[in-house]
N, C-alpha and C positions, 0 to 999 in steps of 0.2 A: 943179313941185309945191312948195308951201310945207310946211315941216316944223314940227311943233308944239313941238319942243324942239331945242336945239343938239346934243344927243346924236344925235337922229335925223338931223339935217343932216350929222353926221360920217359917217354911213353912206350918204349920198345917192348917192354914186358907186359903191356896192357892191350895189345892188339890181337888178342885171341878172339875167336868167334863168339865165345860165351862172355857176355858183359859182366863186369864186377858189380854186384848188387849189395849194398850195405844190409846187414842183418837188422832185425827190428830193434836190437839194442843200440844200434848206432844212429837211429833216427831221433836222437836227442843231442846232447853235446858230444860232438865227435872228437874234438881236440881243444886243448886250452893253449894259452900262450906259452906255458911251461913245456908243453908237449913238443912244440915245434922250434922253440928257441932255448938254448942252454941257459940263458939269463935274460931277464926283462931289462930292456933299455929304458930307463926312466925318462930319458930325454925325448923319446919318441911317443907319438900319440897311439892310443889303442883303437883298433878297428875290428869289428866283428863281421864275419862273412856268414850269411845264411844261404845255404845251397839247396836248390829245389830240383836240379836236373837240367834237361835241355841239351841243345847241341854243344854248348860249351863243355859239357861233361860227357860227351859221346865219343865213341871209338869205332874203328873198323879195321879189317885185316889189311887193307891197302891204303897207302898214304896219298893216293890220288883219288880216293873215293870221297865225294862230297854230298852224296845222297844215300839213303838206305842204311845208315849207320845205326848203332844201338846206344841208348843212354845207359850209363853205368858207373862212370868215374865219380869218386867221392870228392868232397871238398878238400881233403888233405892232398889228394893227387894233384889238384889244381895248384895248391900252394907250393907243393914240392916242385912243380914244373916252372913256377915263377918265383924262385927264392929271392929275387930282388925286392919283393914286397916287404921282406923282413928288414931291409935296409931303411925303409921309410915308416914302418909301423910295427907295433906289437899286435900280432894277429891271433884271433880266436875264431873258432868256427862251429856252426851248427848244421847238421844235415837234416833239413826239414822233410825232404822227400827226395826221390831220384827218378823223376818221370819226365816224359815229354810235356811241354807246356799245355797241350790240349787236354791233358789229364789232370791238371791242377784244378782242385775243387774247392768248395767253400770251407771244408775242414782245414785244408792246407792254408788257405788265404787268411782265415781268422787266426789260426795259430801263429802265422807269420807276423801279422799285425800286432798281436798281443806281445809276442816275444821281442819285437823291435821296440815297441814302446817301453818295455821293461829295460831293455839294454841301453837305450838312449837316455834313460833316467839316471844312469850311473855317471857320476862326475868324470870318471876316468876315460869314458868312451867318447872318441871324437866324432864317429859316424859309423854307419853300417853299409855293407854292400850285399846285394841279393843277386846271386847267379840264377838265371832263369832262361827257359826256352824262349825264342823270339816270336813264335807264332801268337802267343797271347801275352807277351811281355808288356805291351801297352795297357792291357786290362789290369794286370797285377800292379803296374806302376800307378795307374789312376786310383785303384783301390787303396793302395798304401798312402798316396797323397791325401786321400780323403779320411783316413783312419789313424794315421800316425801324427801325434801331436808333439812336435819337437822342433826347435830351431836348427838342430843338427842335420847334416846331410844324410839322405837315404838315396843310395845309388843302385839302380837296376842295371845289370850288365848281362850280356849274352854273347853269342857267336853265330855266324852264318855258316861256319865250317867246323867240322868235328876236331877234337883235340889231336887226332892222329893224322890230319891232313897236312900235306907238304906246305900248304899255304894257310896254316892255322892262324885265325885272327883272335881267338878268344883269350889267349895268354896276354897279349898286349892290352886288350880291352880290360882284362882283370886288373892289370897293373895300373892302368889309368883310373879305373874306378876306385881303387884303394887310395891312389894319390889324391883324388878329389875328396874322398871321405876324410882325409887328414888335413885338408886345407881350410883355413879360416874363411876363405872366399866362398866356400860352398855353403856357408850358413845362411839361414833365412831365405832359402830358395825352394824349400819343399823337396819333394821326391824328384829325382832326375834320372835320365836314361843316358848311358854312355856306350857308344859303339862307333867304330870307324873314325876315331879322332874327334868325334862330335859330342856335345852335351846338349840334351834336349829336355824341355819341361814335360813332366808326366801328364800334365793337363792337356797338352796339344800334340805331342809326338805320336806318329803313326808309322807302322811298318808298311812301306809302299811297294815292295817287291819281294816275292817269295824266295829269290835265288841269290841276288847280288849282295856284295858286302855293303854297298852304299844304298841302304834301304830305309833307315829310320830318319824321317824328316818331319818338321812342322811347317807346312806350306803357308799357314795363316800367320803364325806369330814369329816364325824363324827360329834359329838355334840360339840357345843361351850362351854358348861358348864353344871353344875348340881347344885341342891339345897341340902344342908345338914343342917337339922334343920332350914330350911327356910333362910339360909345364902347362898348367891351366890358364887359359885366357878367356875371361868372361867379357861379353859384349854389352851387358847391361848391368845396372845396379840391382841388388836383390829386391825382388818384388813378388807378390802373389797374384795369380790370375783373377780377373774380375769374375765374380759369381761362384768362386770356390766355396764349397760347403764342407764343414768338418764334422765327423761323426765319432762318437765315443763307443768303442766296441769292447771295452773292458769287461762288461757283464753280458755280452751277446754270446749265445751258444750256437745259434744257427742263423742263416740268412734266408730271407724270403725267396721263393722260386719265381723269378721273372723270366719269361720266355721272349725270344726275339723273332719277329716275323719280317720277311723281306718282301717289300711291295714290288709289283711288276705288272705288266699287261696281263689281263685275264687272271689276276690273283684270285685264288679260290677262297671265297668268303668263309667257308666252313673251317678254315684254319683257326679262326678266333674261337670257335666253339671247341675245337679239338684241343687247343692248348689249355683252355680252362678245365676241360674234362681230364686233362693230364695232370692237374694239380697246380697249375700256375696261379700265383697270387697277384700277378700283374703282367702286363704285356707292353713291350717296347717294339714298335715296328719301324723299320728302315724305309721311309716313304720315298716316293719319287719327288723330284723337284724340292720344294720347300716343305716336305713332309706329307705329301698327298698319297692317295690310293684311289682305286676305281670306285665309282659310285656304289656298285653292288657290295663291294667289300666294306665301304664306309657305312652303309646302312646296316649291314649285319654287325659291324663293330659297335654301332650305337645300340642295337638291340641287346647285344651281349653285355654292354656296360649297364644299360638300364635294368637288366634282369639280375645282374650280380653285384654291381657297384665296384667291381674290380678295376683298378686304374689302368688306363690305356694311354701310353705316352708316345707322342710323335717324334721321330728323329728323321734322318735322311740317309739315303743309301750312297750318295756321292761322298767322295773322300774328304771334302772340305765344305765349309759353309755353316749356316745357322738355320734353324727353324723359327720363324717369327711367331708371335702369338696367334695371328690369323693370316697364314700365307695364302696367296692367291691360288695356289695349286691345291689347297686343301678343299676337298669336296665336302660340303655338308652343313648340316644343321645339327651336328652331333653335340651332345651335352658334356662329353668327356673333355679332359684337359689336353691342351696343345702346348708343349713347352720346347 
């Protein structure tokens, strides 16, 4: 088969039906700067890539297939396919996991946050890039924004099409993410999300479409910046979102189980009991309107809270907006917290 671009040719040997899965021994430091570069360029900044899997690391037998692909490419495969990143940075990489983003768990998340904090504490490291599946990329970005304590940039990047697709988007996304991680203009902005020539804040950005390239947006706060000819242009001065809370996870070994319930007409009130019986240590529910639920569900939630003391937090199921302290749509005399 002939490939339409050199980048597709770089993956020509990787399009077998059986995905490439790193061994357990590679789920640590996969390669160093010396492994991928014959010599370190002292004039270039150091950037570390943490790979977790996702579409950006996926492959399929056909270059026109954009669904049904398999995760499996390692971080070094990605760097090999975008050798231009070595012209702007000294690259090192860690393979944290190699799974779809729906399978990222608290073990992966905690390990990632701790390793990133350690990496950014090094004077030589300019910033880090995390390759991640897009389905839960916004969750990972928000978690890292809340647990990484550094003024240096942390960039989450993914792809909407697999690495073997004729219209592959992940390779340019990766180059742009590395470019941003090297840029002094990326400092003091917290964790950011880079896809499709856009830079978004991890605090506000959401995946809005399961299929299209143009999917990550912040409809409330807008984009932080864009790329033009791979050059970063920020629209605002560095700032942190109002209400941001920072957590220290250096000594945390596991996270509490919080379950999420979706509010709707005829919501079964027994769901609150079931999630507590399943081991939940807290409940977040995506309420209707400004955080509401049916009266029967609300009354049962109050009973569950009064009996267990387990926190119940109101959110909203709409893609944008806020839940006030006492929204008019919230039914009740409940004694639990509304935030």
